PASEBA-1860 file (N, C-alpha, C; in nm, 3 decimals):
! residues 105
1> XXXXXXXX> -0.739/-0.113/1.375/-0.663/-0.227/1.328/-0.710/-0.350/1.406 ~ -0.724/-0.460/1.334/-0.765/-0.583/1.403/-0.642/-0.664/1.445 ~ -0.666/-0.777/1.510/-0.556/-0.857/1.563/-0.470/-0.922/1.455 ~ -0.520/-0.930/1.331/-0.444/-0.988/1.220/-0.365/-0.882/1.143 ~ -0.367/-0.757/1.193/-0.291/-0.651/1.128/-0.364/-0.583/1.014 ~ -0.492/-0.610/0.997/-0.569/-0.546/0.891/-0.615/-0.408/0.938 ~ -0.606/-0.311/0.848/-0.633/-0.171/0.880/-0.761/-0.126/0.813 ~ -0.843/-0.050/0.886/-0.956/0.022/0.827/-0.928/0.169/0.851
9> XXXXXXXX> -0.920/0.246/0.742/-0.884/0.388/0.752/-0.994/0.472/0.689 ~ -1.062/0.549/0.771/-1.171/0.634/0.722/-1.115/0.752/0.644 ~ -1.165/0.774/0.523/-1.116/0.886/0.442/-1.193/1.015/0.473 ~ -1.137/1.125/0.427/-1.204/1.254/0.432/-1.220/1.302/0.289 ~ -1.336/1.356/0.257/-1.363/1.404/0.122/-1.310/1.546/0.107 ~ -1.221/1.565/0.007/-1.168/1.700/-0.013/-1.257/1.779/-0.109 ~ -1.221/1.904/-0.138/-1.302/1.992/-0.223/-1.314/1.942/-0.366 ~ -1.222/1.857/-0.409/-1.225/1.804/-0.545/-1.305/1.675/-0.556
17> XXXXXXXX> -1.361/1.628/-0.445/-1.438/1.505/-0.446/-1.353/1.380/-0.433 ~ -1.229/1.396/-0.388/-1.139/1.282/-0.369/-1.139/1.244/-0.221 ~ -1.161/1.117/-0.196/-1.158/1.065/-0.058/-1.012/1.037/-0.024 ~ -0.958/1.111/0.070/-0.816/1.107/0.103/-0.795/1.046/0.240 ~ -0.696/0.956/0.249/-0.656/0.901/0.379/-0.506/0.875/0.379 ~ -0.446/0.881/0.496/-0.302/0.858/0.510/-0.280/0.756/0.620 ~ -0.189/0.664/0.594/-0.156/0.562/0.693/-0.010/0.583/0.731 ~ 0.013/0.613/0.859/0.148/0.649/0.903/0.237/0.526/0.922
25> XXXXXXXX> 0.367/0.553/0.934/0.468/0.448/0.948/0.442/0.357/1.067 ~ 0.404/0.416/1.180/0.383/0.338/1.302/0.268/0.239/1.284 ~ 0.160/0.285/1.222/0.045/0.196/1.197/0.085/0.082/1.105 ~ 0.159/0.114/0.998/0.203/0.010/0.904/0.297/-0.090/0.972 ~ 0.388/-0.041/1.055/0.483/-0.131/1.124/0.408/-0.225/1.218 ~ 0.309/-0.173/1.290/0.230/-0.256/1.381/0.149/-0.358/1.301 ~ 0.091/-0.314/1.190/0.013/-0.404/1.106/0.100/-0.517/1.052 ~ 0.218/-0.484/1.005/0.309/-0.587/0.953/0.353/-0.685/1.062
33> XXXXXXXX> 0.374/-0.634/1.182/0.414/-0.722/1.293/0.304/-0.822/1.327 ~ 0.178/-0.783/1.306/0.065/-0.870/1.339/0.007/-0.945/1.219 ~ 0.057/-0.914/1.100/0.000/-0.971/0.978/0.021/-1.122/0.969 ~ -0.077/-1.189/0.912/-0.067/-1.332/0.889/0.011/-1.357/0.761 ~ 0.079/-1.469/0.759/0.157/-1.506/0.641/0.072/-1.593/0.550 ~ 0.066/-1.554/0.423/-0.005/-1.630/0.321/0.087/-1.647/0.202 ~ 0.104/-1.769/0.157/0.193/-1.797/0.043/0.334/-1.742/0.066 ~ 0.382/-1.747/0.190/0.516/-1.702/0.221/0.531/-1.552/0.232
41> XXXXXXXX> 0.419/-1.477/0.231/0.425/-1.332/0.240/0.331/-1.282/0.348 ~ 0.378/-1.183/0.424/0.290/-1.118/0.521/0.198/-1.023/0.443 ~ 0.068/-1.036/0.467/-0.029/-0.957/0.393/-0.106/-0.867/0.487 ~ -0.105/-0.738/0.456/-0.183/-0.640/0.530/-0.295/-0.590/0.439 ~ -0.419/-0.608/0.484/-0.534/-0.556/0.410/-0.567/-0.418/0.463 ~ -0.579/-0.323/0.371/-0.615/-0.186/0.408/-0.751/-0.158/0.344 ~ -0.853/-0.144/0.427/-0.987/-0.119/0.377/-1.021/0.028/0.397 ~ -1.065/0.090/0.288/-1.107/0.229/0.292/-1.259/0.229/0.271
49> XXXXXXXX> -1.336/0.259/0.376/-1.482/0.256/0.364/-1.531/0.356/0.260 ~ -1.643/0.323/0.197/-1.704/0.411/0.097/-1.745/0.542/0.164 ~ -1.736/0.649/0.088/-1.779/0.780/0.136/-1.865/0.841/0.025 ~ -1.980/0.888/0.062/-2.074/0.943/-0.036/-2.014/1.064/-0.107 ~ -2.028/1.063/-0.240/-1.978/1.174/-0.320/-1.835/1.160/-0.368 ~ -1.769/1.052/-0.330/-1.628/1.033/-0.371/-1.620/0.998/-0.519 ~ -1.534/1.070/-0.592/-1.507/1.043/-0.733/-1.386/0.951/-0.748 ~ -1.301/0.954/-0.646/-1.177/0.874/-0.647/-1.128/0.861/-0.502
57> XXXXXXXX> -1.033/0.770/-0.483/-0.972/0.750/-0.352/-0.823/0.770/-0.363 ~ -0.765/0.835/-0.262/-0.621/0.859/-0.258/-0.570/0.811/-0.123 ~ -0.484/0.710/-0.127/-0.428/0.653/-0.005/-0.279/0.683/-0.003 ~ -0.231/0.746/0.103/-0.089/0.777/0.116/-0.024/0.678/0.213 ~ 0.080/0.613/0.163/0.162/0.522/0.243/0.305/0.572/0.236 ~ 0.381/0.549/0.339/0.523/0.583/0.335/0.591/0.498/0.229 ~ 0.680/0.558/0.152/0.753/0.483/0.050/0.830/0.367/0.111 ~ 0.871/0.382/0.236/0.948/0.276/0.301/0.870/0.146/0.312
65> XXXXXXXX> 0.738/0.154/0.309/0.655/0.032/0.315/0.670/-0.051/0.189 ~ 0.711/0.013/0.080/0.718/-0.055/-0.050/0.861/-0.073/-0.100 ~ 0.958/-0.062/-0.011/1.098/-0.074/-0.053/1.171/-0.193/0.007 ~ 1.098/-0.292/0.054/1.160/-0.412/0.109/1.232/-0.488/-0.001 ~ 1.359/-0.517/0.018/1.432/-0.593/-0.084/1.396/-0.742/-0.079 ~ 1.340/-0.785/0.033/1.308/-0.928/0.048/1.182/-0.968/-0.029 ~ 1.091/-0.875/-0.050/0.968/-0.909/-0.122/0.878/-1.003/-0.045 ~ 0.884/-0.999/0.087/0.806/-1.091/0.168/0.682/-1.028/0.230
73> XXXXXXXX> 0.644/-0.910/0.179/0.523/-0.843/0.226/0.439/-0.797/0.108 ~ 0.309/-0.775/0.136/0.222/-0.716/0.034/0.108/-0.644/0.105 ~ 0.055/-0.545/0.037/-0.055/-0.465/0.088/-0.171/-0.477/-0.009 ~ -0.287/-0.515/0.042/-0.407/-0.525/-0.039/-0.495/-0.408/0.001 ~ -0.514/-0.315/-0.092/-0.594/-0.195/-0.065/-0.732/-0.214/-0.126 ~ -0.835/-0.200/-0.043/-0.972/-0.224/-0.086/-1.056/-0.097/-0.070 ~ -1.119/-0.056/-0.179/-1.218/0.052/-0.174/-1.344/-0.001/-0.242 ~ -1.449/0.079/-0.243/-1.570/0.034/-0.312/-1.555/0.041/-0.463
81> XXXXXXXX> -1.446/0.101/-0.511/-1.421/0.115/-0.655/-1.325/0.010/-0.710 ~ -1.234/-0.039/-0.626/-1.133/-0.133/-0.675/-1.060/-0.200/-0.559 ~ -0.989/-0.308/-0.594/-0.898/-0.377/-0.502/-0.763/-0.384/-0.572 ~ -0.659/-0.335/-0.504/-0.525/-0.331/-0.562/-0.428/-0.398/-0.466 ~ -0.339/-0.483/-0.520/-0.236/-0.546/-0.438/-0.101/-0.485/-0.475 ~ -0.032/-0.434/-0.373/0.100/-0.376/-0.393/0.205/-0.463/-0.326 ~ 0.305/-0.510/-0.400/0.411/-0.590/-0.337/0.499/-0.500/-0.252 ~ 0.548/-0.555/-0.142/0.633/-0.479/-0.051/0.765/-0.436/-0.111
89> XXXXXXXX> 0.803/-0.493/-0.224/0.928/-0.455/-0.290/0.904/-0.376/-0.418 ~ 0.785/-0.319/-0.431/0.748/-0.246/-0.552/0.845/-0.133/-0.586 ~ 0.900/-0.068/-0.486/0.991/0.044/-0.509/1.135/0.013/-0.471 ~ 1.166/-0.114/-0.456/1.303/-0.154/-0.418/1.401/-0.119/-0.529 ~ 1.522/-0.081/-0.490/1.625/-0.045/-0.588/1.652/-0.157/-0.686 ~ 1.652/-0.279/-0.638/1.682/-0.392/-0.725/1.576/-0.410/-0.833 ~ 1.453/-0.363/-0.805/1.345/-0.381/-0.900/1.344/-0.273/-1.008 ~ 1.419/-0.165/-0.987/1.421/-0.056/-1.083/1.499/-0.098/-1.207
97> XXXXXXXX> 1.447/-0.063/-1.326/1.520/-0.098/-1.447/1.652/-0.022/-1.454 ~ 1.753/-0.089/-1.503/1.883/-0.025/-1.516/1.892/0.041/-1.653 ~ 1.953/0.156/-1.659/1.966/0.222/-1.789/2.053/0.139/-1.882 ~ 2.016/0.137/-2.006/2.096/0.063/-2.105/2.208/0.151/-2.156 ~ 2.319/0.087/-2.181/2.433/0.159/-2.239/2.454/0.106/-2.380 ~ 2.466/0.198/-2.469/2.488/0.161/-2.608/2.631/0.195/-2.646 ~ 2.696/0.108/-2.721/2.833/0.136/-2.761/2.840/0.258/-2.853 ~ 2.948/0.331/-2.841/2.968/0.447/-2.929/2.999/0.397/-3.069
105> X> 2.957/0.473/-3.165/2.982/0.436/-3.305/3.120/0.478/-3.349
END
């Protein structure tokens, strides 16, 4: 992890050709504490270096990293295949759709 809270996590290639890496709660908490604020949000970049033979990448983050109700964080995940931005409130209860109720006939 660098001084701005950006993480580089080396993956391991599994038997299915998927490059797998996991980022633990402590690493994410430290990264968020050091993250720079951009557009009012703390941004943590997670870079997964390319690994020869990888068909896909699988990054495991604790669900708690994505349940902030404030929405003031985001994670930018970078691989050689794609760049994805996940808002810190992606899994927040308030963001979940509420079931619709239909009146009885």
